[in-house]
SEKOL-13187 format. One line per 5 residues: number of its first residue (from 1); their letters; for each residue y, x, z of N, C-alpha, C. Coordinates in steps of 0.05 Angstrom, whole numbers, padded with zeros to 5 digits. Example, Ala and Ser with C-alpha at 12.3 -4.5 7.8 and 13.67 -1.06 7.14 Angstrom:
1 = AS = -00114/00264/00156/-00090/00246/00156/-00066/00264/00156 | -00045/00257/00142/-00021/00273/00143/00001/00258/00157 .
//
This chain:
1 = MEIRI = 02801/00425/00121/02785/00420/00097/02768/00400/00098 | 02778/00390/00070/02760/00361/00067/02737/00369/00054 | 02713/00352/00061/02687/00355/00047/02680/00333/00034 | 02677/00335/00004/02672/00315/-00012/02638/00312/-00017 | 02630/00293/-00012/02600/00288/-00015/02597/00269/-00042 .
6 = KWFVT = 02584/00278/-00063/02579/00263/-00083/02559/00237/-00079 | 02565/00216/-00087/02554/00190/-00080/02535/00181/-00107 | 02509/00184/-00102/02492/00174/-00125/02479/00144/-00119 | 02479/00133/-00140/02466/00101/-00135/02443/00103/-00147 | 02422/00106/-00133/02393/00107/-00144/02376/00082/-00140 .
11 = DMPFL = 02385/00064/-00130/02370/00042/-00122/02366/00026/-00151 | 02338/00025/-00158/02333/00004/-00178/02343/-00017/-00180 | 02342/-00038/-00164/02351/-00068/-00168/02381/-00065/-00168 | 02394/-00042/-00159/02427/-00043/-00170/02433/-00034/-00196 | 02410/-00012/-00208/02408/-00005/-00234/02408/-00024/-00252 .
16 = EAAMS = 02393/-00037/-00245/02379/-00068/-00268/02401/-00086/-00268 | 02412/-00092/-00244/02434/-00111/-00240/02454/-00104/-00262 | 02466/-00080/-00251/02487/-00068/-00264/02483/-00069/-00292 | 02463/-00062/-00304/02458/-00065/-00329/02458/-00089/-00343 | 02447/-00107/-00328/02452/-00134/-00341/02478/-00148/-00338 .
21 = VAEYD = 02496/-00143/-00322/02522/-00144/-00321/02534/-00131/-00344 | 02531/-00110/-00351/02543/-00096/-00371/02538/-00102/-00403 | 02516/-00120/-00400/02501/-00127/-00427/02519/-00142/-00450 | 02539/-00160/-00431/02559/-00175/-00444/02580/-00155/-00460 | 02588/-00137/-00445/02604/-00111/-00454/02596/-00095/-00478 .
26 = IFQLA = 02568/-00090/-00472/02555/-00074/-00490/02554/-00087/-00518 | 02549/-00113/-00517/02546/-00129/-00540/02571/-00133/-00557 | 02589/-00142/-00540/02619/-00143/-00554/02629/-00119/-00565 | 02620/-00094/-00551/02635/-00067/-00565/02614/-00063/-00588 | 02590/-00066/-00585/02574/-00061/-00614/02580/-00076/-00632 .
31 = LKYQT = 02587/-00097/-00633/02594/-00121/-00658/02622/-00111/-00669 | 02641/-00103/-00645/02671/-00094/-00656/02669/-00070/-00668 | 02656/-00050/-00659/02656/-00022/-00675/02635/-00021/-00694 | 02616/-00039/-00704/02600/-00029/-00719/02610/-00024/-00752 | 02634/-00037/-00757/02647/-00026/-00781/02653/00001/-00781 .
36 = FIPGY = 02665/00010/-00759/02676/00034/-00759/02667/00058/-00757 | 02641/00055/-00755/02619/00076/-00749/02601/00075/-00768 | 02602/00092/-00789/02579/00092/-00813/02555/00101/-00805 | 02532/00089/-00821/02508/00099/-00812/02491/00083/-00789 | 02515/00068/-00770/02499/00050/-00746/02506/00022/-00751 .
41 = TAEDI = 02486/00005/-00746/02484/-00019/-00743/02494/-00028/-00713 | 02499/-00056/-00711/02509/-00063/-00682/02487/-00056/-00665 | 02459/-00061/-00670/02435/-00061/-00651/02432/-00027/-00643 | 02437/-00008/-00668/02437/00022/-00660/02458/00023/-00641 | 02488/00012/-00647/02507/00017/-00625/02501/00013/-00597 .
46 = AQELR = 02490/-00014/-00595/02481/-00029/-00572/02462/-00009/-00556 | 02444/00001/-00571/02423/00017/-00563/02436/00043/-00548 | 02447/00054/-00564/02466/00080/-00552/02479/00081/-00529 | 02495/00052/-00526/02511/00048/-00507/02493/00043/-00481 | 02474/00026/-00484/02454/00020/-00461/02448/00049/-00449 .
51 = FELWK = 02438/00062/-00469/02417/00093/-00458/02443/00107/-00444 | 02472/00109/-00455/02490/00121/-00438/02490/00116/-00412 | 02497/00086/-00415/02501/00075/-00386/02479/00077/-00369 | 02456/00077/-00376/02431/00080/-00360/02430/00111/-00347 | 02440/00130/-00362/02442/00156/-00353/02466/00161/-00335 .
56 = KLPKY = 02490/00151/-00342/02514/00152/-00325/02513/00134/-00300 | 02502/00112/-00295/02504/00098/-00272/02492/00107/-00245 | 02471/00128/-00243/02473/00138/-00220/02496/00155/-00207 | 02514/00161/-00226/02535/00174/-00213/02563/00157/-00202 | 02554/00130/-00207/02579/00113/-00202/02579/00114/-00172 .
61 = NPTGT = 02605/00116/-00164/02615/00117/-00135/02621/00085/-00128 | 02609/00072/-00112/02616/00043/-00108/02642/00042/-00081 | 02644/00069/-00069/02666/00066/-00053/02690/00076/-00062 | 02688/00088/-00090/02718/00095/-00106/02736/00073/-00110 | 02753/00084/-00125/02774/00058/-00132/02766/00045/-00154 .
66 = ASLRT = 02750/00051/-00175/02745/00034/-00196/02720/00013/-00192 | 02722/-00011/-00199/02703/-00026/-00199/02681/-00020/-00215 | 02661/-00034/-00213/02635/-00027/-00229/02648/-00034/-00260 | 02654/-00054/-00268/02657/-00065/-00291/02682/-00044/-00307 | 02705/-00032/-00290/02721/-00017/-00301/02709/00009/-00306 .
71 = WTLVV = 02692/00022/-00297/02682/00042/-00291/02660/00046/-00314 | 02645/00020/-00321/02627/00019/-00342/02642/00017/-00369 | 02662/-00001/-00368/02679/00006/-00393/02691/00028/-00396 | 02695/00045/-00385/02709/00075/-00385/02686/00086/-00398 | 02659/00088/-00390/02639/00102/-00399/02631/00093/-00423 .
76 = LRYKI = 02631/00063/-00431/02628/00056/-00454/02641/00061/-00483 | 02666/00061/-00468/02686/00066/-00491/02688/00097/-00497 | 02686/00115/-00479/02684/00139/-00484/02663/00145/-00504 | 02639/00134/-00500/02617/00135/-00517/02622/00128/-00548 | 02630/00103/-00551/02644/00089/-00574/02662/00116/-00589 .
81 = YRLRR = 02681/00129/-00575/02694/00151/-00580/02681/00173/-00592 | 02661/00180/-00580/02638/00204/-00585/02624/00196/-00613 | 02617/00172/-00617/02601/00160/-00640/02616/00162/-00661 | 02644/00152/-00663/02664/00149/-00684/02668/00182/-00696 | 02677/00195/-00671/02681/00227/-00676/02660/00241/-00692 .
86 = DSKRY = 02629/00233/-00681/02609/00254/-00689/02603/00242/-00718 | 02608/00215/-00726/02601/00203/-00750/02620/00214/-00773 | 02641/00227/-00767/02662/00234/-00790/02650/00259/-00791 | 02634/00277/-00783/02628/00301/-00787/02612/00305/-00812 | 02616/00328/-00827/02604/00327/-00855/02576/00327/-00854 .
91 = KRVVH = 02556/00335/-00840/02530/00330/-00840/02521/00298/-00843 | 02542/00281/-00831/02533/00258/-00826/02543/00235/-00850 | 02560/00248/-00868/02567/00235/-00890/02543/00239/-00915 | 02540/00212/-00927/02521/00211/-00945/02535/00227/-00976 | 02521/00242/-00984/02537/00258/-01007/02517/00253/-01032 .
96 = HSTCP = 02502/00233/-01035/02488/00224/-01057/02476/00204/-01056 | 02468/00188/-01082/02457/00159/-01075/02429/00165/-01083 | 02415/00148/-01067/02383/00149/-01070/02376/00119/-01088 | 02352/00122/-01097/02344/00104/-01114/02313/00102/-01107 | 02304/00075/-01094/02278/00072/-01089/02259/00072/-01114 .
101 = FEDER = 02231/00075/-01111/02217/00079/-01131/02208/00050/-01149 | 02213/00031/-01134/02204/00001/-01142/02233/-00011/-01158 | 02252/00003/-01161/02277/-00010/-01173/02275/00002/-01207 | 02283/-00019/-01222/02287/-00015/-01251/02312/-00002/-01251 | 02322/00005/-01274/02351/00015/-01278/02369/00000/-01265 .
106 = NETGC = 02387/00006/-01251/02405/-00011/-01240/02434/-00001/-01241 | 02453/-00011/-01227/02480/-00008/-01233/02487/00023/-01228 | 02471/00034/-01210/02474/00064/-01204/02458/00079/-01221 | 02444/00070/-01244/02432/00086/-01263/02409/00100/-01254 | 02392/00091/-01234/02369/00097/-01225/02351/00093/-01249 .
111 = IISDE = 02331/00117/-01252/02307/00116/-01272/02285/00107/-01255 | 02267/00091/-01266/02244/00086/-01255/02216/00106/-01262 | 02201/00109/-01240/02183/00130/-01241/02172/00136/-01272 | 02167/00111/-01289/02148/00113/-01316/02171/00126/-01334 | 02201/00123/-01331/02216/00136/-01344/02219/00164/-01341 .
116 = LHEQT = 02212/00176/-01313/02215/00200/-01309/02189/00216/-01322 | 02167/00205/-01323/02141/00219/-01338/02146/00219/-01364 | 02160/00199/-01378/02164/00206/-01407/02185/00227/-01414 | 02206/00230/-01391/02223/00254/-01400/02211/00279/-01395 | 02187/00281/-01382/02176/00309/-01377/02160/00318/-01402 .
//
């Protein structure tokens, strides 16, 4: 019977070094997918990816078959997949348009606050 021991990397210098190495991939993925994930800017996507990687890095097994970069890319791409999937849910879709109070009537037909008082 083989006993498997989970390997957890909790060394802080390793975590910081791994995050700095992954920063280029995070930046590239955020720029690539910003148009495919509604409601997120590239900075939002990058922050989500950093947080996900920071949570998952202690579970990386350096003695495993995958290199750190390969493992990191799998984690990041799966997070992108989940962000895209979740953005398509009904609750995330904008079902109405909004109009700031400062705007005059514009192409969307917003009414300024003075006109609202006149209508009542």
